[in-house]
N, C-alpha and C positions, 0 to 999 in steps of 0.2 A: 455713175460710177464706171462708165465704159472706159474713160480715160485712165482711171485708177487701175483697172484690170490690165489694160494695154501696157501701162507703165510697169506693172508687176511682171508681166510676161517678158517684156524687154529685159528687165533685171534678171529674170530666171534663165534667159537664153543668150547670155553674153559670154564669149570666151574669156578665159582668165587673162589673156594678154591685154584686154581692155581694162583690167583692174589696175594696171600699173601705168601711171602717167608716162607717156613717151614710149611705151613698148611697141615694137614693130614685129615682134615674134613671140615665142613662147618662153616664159620665165621658168627656170628650173627651181624647184623647191630646195631649201636647205636639207641636208641629210638628217633624217630622224633617227632616234635611238631605238625605234621599234618598227618592225616590218608589218605587223598586222594588228588591227584593233581587236581581233578575236583571239583570246588566250586559250591554249590547250593545256598549258602547264603553268606552274608557279613561275612568275617572272618578276624581275626587278625593274621598276620604272624609274628613270632618272639616274643621276650619278651618285653613287655611294661608294666611298673608299672602304672596301671590305678587307683591306690588308692590315688594318689597325685594330687594336683591342680597345680603342677609345669608345666609351659609352655613347650610343646614339639612339634616337627614337625613330621608329618607323610606323607606318600605317599598314596593317595587315588586312587584306581583303580575303574573305572566305568563299569557297565554292557554294556554300549554302546561301540561297537567295535572301535578300533583305525583304522586309514586309512589302515595300513598294514594288520591288522588282518581281516578287512572286505574284502579286496581284495583277500586274501588267501582263505576266506570262500565263495567267489563269491557273496558277499552281496553288494548292491549299497550303497556307503557311500560318502559323500562330506564333505569338510571342514566346509561349512555352516551348514549342518545338525548336524555335530559333535559338532560344537561350540554352537549351540542352546541347544543340549542335555547337554553339559557340563555346560552351564550357568544355566540351570534349576537345575542341581544337586548341583552346587555351592550355589545357592540361598537357596535351601532346607537345605544344610549343615550349612550355616551361621545362618539360623533361628533356626536350631535344637540345636546348641551348643552355649555356652556362651563364649564370648571373642575369637571367632575363626576368623582367617584371612587366606584367600587363597593367596598363593604365586606363584610358577611356575605352568604353565599349559602345558599339553602334549596331542598330537593328532596323531603324525606320527607312532611311534612304541609302544606307551603306551597311553592308554586312561584314563585321569584323571588329577589330580593336586596335588600339595603339600599344606599342610595346617598346620598352627601353632595354637595350642589350648591347654587348660589345659588337662592334661592326663586323668583326671577323667571324661572328657566330651566325650571320644572316644566311649563308649557304645552308646551314642546318635547318633554319626556319623554312627555307624554300622547299626543303625535302619533306616537310610535313604534308601528308596527302590531302588534308582539308584546306590547305592554303592555295588560293587562286593567284594572288599577286601581292607584292610588297612595294610600298611607295615611301620615299623619303618624307620626313616631317618638315616640309619646307617652310620658310619664313614668309608670311604675308604682311604687307604694309598698306597703309592708307594710300589711295590713289589720288592724292592732291599734291600740288606743287607747293611745298612748305614755304619756300622763300617768298611766295606771293601773298601769304596770309596778312590781312590788315584788320586791326581792331578799330571799330567805329563807335564813336560816342553815342549814347542813347538819344541825345537831343538832335542828332544829325540824321536819325533814321525816321522814315515814314513808310506807310504801306506802298507808296508809289516808288520807293527807292529800289525795290526789287522788280526789275522789268521783265525778268525771264519767265515767270509764271504766266503773266498776261500774254506774253509773246507767243507761247505755245497754245494759248486759247483757254487757260484755266478760268478767267473771269467770265467768259461767255458760257462755260459749262455751269458755273455757279448761278448765273442768271436763270438757268433752267432748273435749278435745284439740285444739281449734281456736284456734291462737295466731298465725296468719299465717305459719307455717313454710312455706318454699319459695316465698313470694310476694315479689316485688321491688317496693318502693315508692320512687318518685323524689320527692325533696323539692326543688322548684324555688323557690329562695328566696335568702336572704342568705348562704348557705353553712351548713355544720354543723361544730361542734367534735366531730369524730368520735372524738377521744381521751377524751371524757367517759366516766367509768367506767360510766355507765348506758347508753351507746350503742356502746361498743367492740365488743360481741358482734354488733351488727347490721350492721357493715361488713366487707366482705371486703378483699382487697388493692387492688382497684380501687374508689376512693371516689366517682368521678364526674368532673365537670369544672368549672373556674372560667372563666366567660365574661367576667368583669370584668378579670382579669389574664391570661387565656388560658394557663392551665396546668392540671395535673392535681391541684391541691391546693385543693379547694373549701372552705376554712375561712372563718370569719367575718372581717369587717374588724376588725383589732386597734386598740387605742388608739394614738394618735400618727400615724395615717395623715393626711398633709396634705390629702387629698381630702375628708375628712369624718369624722363620728363613728363610733365602734366599733359593731358590731352583735351581737345575740344572738338575733334573731328566728327564724332558720332552725333553730337548735339547739332552741329551745323547741318549734317545730312538730314536729321530728323526734322529740323525746321524747314528745309526745302520741301520735304514730303508733305508736312502737315501743320506747320506753325499756324497759330490762330490767335493773334494778338496784334502788336504793333506791326509785325511782319506776318504776312499770310503765305503759307506754303501752297503747293499745287492742289492738295486735297485737305483743306483745313478742318474738316469734320471727321477725318479718318481716325481710327483708334490705333495707337502706337504700342508696340512691344519692343523692348530693348534687350539685346543679347550682347554682352561684352565679351568679345573673343580676341580683341587686340588690347594689350596692356600698356604699361608705361612706354612712352615714346611712340605709340601707335603701331606697335609691332606684335605679331602673334604667329601661331603655327597652325599647320593643317589640322592637328587633332582637335583644337578648340573650334576652328571654323566649321568642321563637319559636325561637331557637337551642337553648335549654334543652329545650323541648318536643320538638324534632326529635331531639336527642341521647338523651333519655330513651327515645323510641320505638326508636331504633337500638340502644340498649344493652339492650333486652329488658325494660324495665320492664313490670310488670303493672298497676300503679296509679301515678298521679302526683298530687301535691298542689301547688296554687298558691294560697298564702295571700297574695295580692297583688291589686292592682287600680288602677283609676282611676275617674273620675266619668263616663266616656263611656258613655251608655246607647244602645248600638247593637249589633245582632247580627253585623254584618259587619266589625268591626274585625279586623285581621289576626290578633291573638292568639286571639280567639274562634273564628275560622275554623280556625286551626291545631289547637285543641282538638277541634273537631268531627271533623277528619280523624284525629286521634290516637285518638278513640273508634272510628272505623271500622277502625283497625288493631288493635283488640282491647285497647287500653290504657284502663282506666277513669280518666277525667280528673275530678278533684274540685277545685273552686275556691271561694274565699270570695265571698260575695254583696256585700260592701262595708259600710262603717260610716257611711252617710249618711242613715239612717232618722231618724224614723219615717214620713216622708212617702212617698207612692207615686212611682213612676217614678225612684227613686234608685239602682237596681241599676246597677253599672258593669262594663265589660269587665275580665276575661274571664268574669265571672259571667253575662253575656248570651249566652254560647255556647248554641246550639240543643241540642247533645247532651250536653255535660259536666254533671256533677252540681253545681249551685250550692247553697251551704250558708248558711243564716241562723243567727244566734246566739240562744241562750236562756240564761236564768238558772235554776239548779236551784231546786227548791221551798224556800221559807223562810217563816218567820213574820214578819208585819209587826207592829211594836210601837208602842204609844202610850206617852207618858210624861207623868207629872205631876211638875212641878218648881216648888215654891213657888208664887209668884204670877205666874209667867211663862207666861201663857196661850198664847203663840205656840210653845211648845216642841214640837218634833216630832223623831222619830228618823229619821236617814238610813238608807239601805239597809245592812243588816249581816247576814251569814249564819252567824256563829258564836254559837249561842245560849248556850253555856256562859259566854261573856264577858258577854253581856247579863244573864244571870241572876246572874252574880257582882257586877254593879253594882247590881242591884235592891235597894232598901231599905237600901243600905249608905251610911253617912255617910262622905263623902270630902272631901278638901281640894281647893279650886280654886286654880289657879296661873295668873296672867295671863301668856300667852306671845305677846303682840303679834300679829303677822301669821302666826305659826306657821312662820316660816322657821327654818332650822337655828340661825342666830345668836341667835334669840329664846329658845332653850332653853339657851344656854350659861350655866353657873354657877348653874342652877336645879335644885332637887331635885323631880323629877316622879315618882319611884318610888311606885307605888300611888296616885297622885293623878290628877286630871282637869285637862287643859289647857283654858284659855279663850283662844280666838283669834278674830281678826276676819277676815272675808272680804276677799280682795284679794291682789294680788301674785303668789301661786302657787295651784295647783289645790287643791281640797279634799283630794284623796287625798294630795297631798304634805304638807299640814299634818298629816294623820292619821299618815302614815309618820314624820314628824319627832317627833310626840308619842310614838309607840310606841317609837322608838329612845331617847327620853329616859326611858322607863320608865313613861309614863302608861298608865292602864287605861281611859281614855275621853277624850272631847274635846267641848267645847261651842264651836260656831262661830256668831257672830252676823253679821248682814248689814252691809254698808257703805253701803247705801241704805235709804231709808225703806221699811218693810214687811218681809214675810217672805221667806225664801229659797225660791224655787219649786223649784229643782233637788232631786231625790232621788237622789243619786249612789250606785249600788250598789257594794258591795265595799270599803267603808272598812276600814282595817286595825285600827281600834279602834272600839268603839261610839261613835256621834257624835250629839249632840243639836244641832239648829239652832234659832236664835232670830231674831226680828226685830231691826232696828237699835234700836228703842225699848226692847225688853226687854234687849238686850245692854248698852246704856248704863246702864240701871237696875241690872243685875247688877254692872257695873264700879263704879258708885257705892257699892253695898252692900259690895263687897269692900274698897274704899278705907276704908270705915267700920269694917272689921274683921270683916265677916260672910263668912268664907272657907270655911265648911263648907256642904255641900249634900247632899241626899238625893234620889235619883231613883227614882220608883216606875214600874216598867216592866211593862206588861201586853200580852199578845198581843191585837191588834185584829183581825187577819185572817190566816188560814192561806192562803198563796199556793201554787198549784201551779207547775209549770214555766212560766215566762213568756218570751215573745219579748222580747229585749233592745230597748230603745228605739232604740239606735244601729244596729241591724241594718237594712240597706237593704231596700227593698221593690221589687217589680216593679210593672207588667209591663215588658216590653222594647219599645223602639221598633220600629216597622215590623211585626214578627212578632206583637206583643201577647202574647208568651209569658208564662206564669205563672212567676215567679221569686221567691224561691228554689224549688228542687225539694224540699228537705228541710231540717230544722233539727237542731241539736245544741248541747250546752253550749258557751258561749263567754265566760262571766263568771267571773273569779277562777280561772283554770285554772293549776294548779301544774305546772311541767315543768322540764326541764333547760335550763341556760344556761351560757355561759362567763362567768367573772367578770372576765377580763382583768387579774387579779391574779396575778403570777408565783408568789407564795407560796402561793396557794390558787386555782388556775385554774378549778376546776369547781364549779358551784353550782346553785342552783334559784331559780326566780322565778315570780311570779304575774302573768299578763297577761290582758287581755280584748280581745275583738274577734271578728269573723267569721274572722279569721286563726286563732283558737284553736278555732273550731267545725269548720272544714274538715278539719283532720287527724283529728278524731274519726271523720268519715265515711271518710276515706282508710284509717284503721286498721280500721274496720268492714268496708270492702270487702275488705281483705286477709284478714280472718278468714272472711268469707263465701266468698271465692274459694277458700280452702283447703278449706272444708267442701263447696263445690259446684263442683268444678274444671271441670265440663262446661258450666256456665252461661255464656252469652254476656254481653258488656258490657250489652246491652239488658235481658237477664233480671235481672242483678244490680241494675241501676238500678231496674227495675220492682219487684222484690221488696222492696227497702229502702224504696221509696216507698209501695207498697200496704200494707205492714204497719206504717207509722208510727202513732204515737199522736197523736190530735187534741188540740191545745192550746187552752186557754181563758184569757182574761184575768182580772184580779182581780175582775171583776164577773160572771164565769161565762159571758161571751159568747165564742163560738168566734172565734178570730182569723181574719181573711180569708186566703184562700190566697196572696195576694201578700205576706203577712207571714210565714207559717209554711210555705208550700209544702204538701206532703202531711202535715206534722206532724213530730214528734220521732222520730228513728230509734231502733229497738230491734233489736239484732243477732239475738237468738234468734228473734224473730218472723219475721225474714227467712229465717233458716236453716231454720226449721220449715215455711215456706210450701210447701204442696203445690199451690197454685193461685195464679196471679197474672195481671194484665193488663198488656200493654205497648202503647204507652208509658205512663208513670206519670201523665201529665196531657195534656190536649188544649187546643190553642189554635187557634181558627178564624180569628183575624185580624179584619179589619174587614169589616163588611157595609154597603155603600154604594150599593146599587141604588136608582135614582131612583124607580121605580114597582114595585108588586107585591111578591112575596116573592122572597127570594134563598136558595137552598139550597146548602149545602156538605156534602160527605161526606168522612170519613176512616176508614181501616181501624183496627181494634184486634185484638190477638191474645190469646187466652186459653190459658194453660197450666194443665192440670187434672190433679190426682191422679197426679203422676209421682214414683215413689220415687227416692231418691238413686242416681245412676249410670245411670238409664235414659235412653234416647234421647229427645230433645225432640220433642214433637208439639204443633203449634199449630193452633188453630181460629181462622180469621180472620172477623171480623164487621165491621160498619160502623156508625159513629155518624153521625147526621144532625142538622143544625141548620137551622132555617127562621126567618127574621126578616123582618118587613115593614119597608119604608123608613120613617123613617131609623133606623138602628141601628148601633152599633159594639159589638162584644162579643168577649170571650175566653171560650171554654167549656172 
């Protein structure tokens, strides 16, 4: 483990300017709406228009400590005492504002309640002496890239189709008997189709709770709901964590609990997300996964705070980092949580191909990871079929079986064009630009091998086809072997105010095949491919479940440290190490964490800003070393200190 510790220390002692590719100096942080993380009086977090009388919902945090916060502080707190304090605060709030109504109440990992009131009454709410802070009831959405969703027929699925779980070492852990058995994982999401054959074994009689419809049946939104679109996201996430059937998740014997906090269309709000986190803690979850988020980069949003306290209660909270990359400062809440494990997304290793196609010099290959399909197209004479814009109607009445579709960019996403071509029987697709020049995008995960052309070459090809030249031969050769890559869409840190390095860890999140409901009564259970940090996060939640079974005496902090310390460092296509605010500690490897006999906690260090006007400024933080302890032994820590000294002016994250 010596190398693992050295790698950690290097991660912990790197100036922030190494976090941003190409930086030669210090990068200034965006301006935050808040000057300090410590509140002395009631304050509004976030942007709320308080000039209007329009009804809005806010999250009210009280000065009275939650059960988790009080326990951490060594303060005597009971549910009864907290309820009385909350009732007192509610009464004051209702009297202070006009037309105010208290909705959900919180006590476990967040002290307060949600309240609906006219926005211009919020200043009166802030004046209530029991109130610590007010947060907007922001919208949270699933952290997957929706246009990439692909439904896969059941006969095309096999246990080997999902490569990502074996890639991070799940199979090796299973061989040792570590399958997540006895570990409860809460899926806080859009609900779960718990009757799916691959998930039935993971659920007990108690399934969880539905905070959208307020009942004990936390299933996905079905088709026909007047409030919005049907969902399948939570089921996909649950399958990645623990499916145990045709597809196997990372921890196939883990027990699942479902909490539906995102409703129709995969959208929900802070008040339900916090309620889901609270309920998961109260129900005895060991791990919770939140593959959801918003674009708000701030550590003190109510949801992030709730996850921090859930961690203090011994529940390992795992959350997606967001899909707003590749720029820095794009991580969103709750990925901004100080304590939770925030997860970035990667793409598994693949070969990058070059193509030679007649006289069309702009021809390039889109991202595609099924090499057998590419090799099958190589040097094979195929027929091209013009399929317009690649919409479903453009394929009607046309024979595409064993042929290649030619489509023009526009109207629908590239991946949708490829899906439609595949459904029509095509073995490949050529897409040409609708504007002058080449297509810059290199979309990963197309469902058929895809060659892209410039507008000029596309129009030239169309003319040749009209003249009867409908045959083509593509010569495809490997141009570069790519290792595991950080996905471009994966959000980057650091976090506002704290300047924390985020994500903490990375995991596969591109083209992940898992369980979904089909919403077809004749065949209700299916499989689908999705991508996003939503798909990466449950890999880590499953990995934590496996590690927790293997190391039952490890604390939340030790599990997080072990999985970060033993991660594999990722490099980009040019061989350059990705900055820490892109990959975190690296890509997770389950067996490395299980076998760790030494590690350092916490997994990364952030020293915040250095703003002393003159001279040097010194900051110190403790670190703990756990060394050479066999499985089952009592934990012993050696505490040391890391020190950072900077001359003015400097802003850094170490």
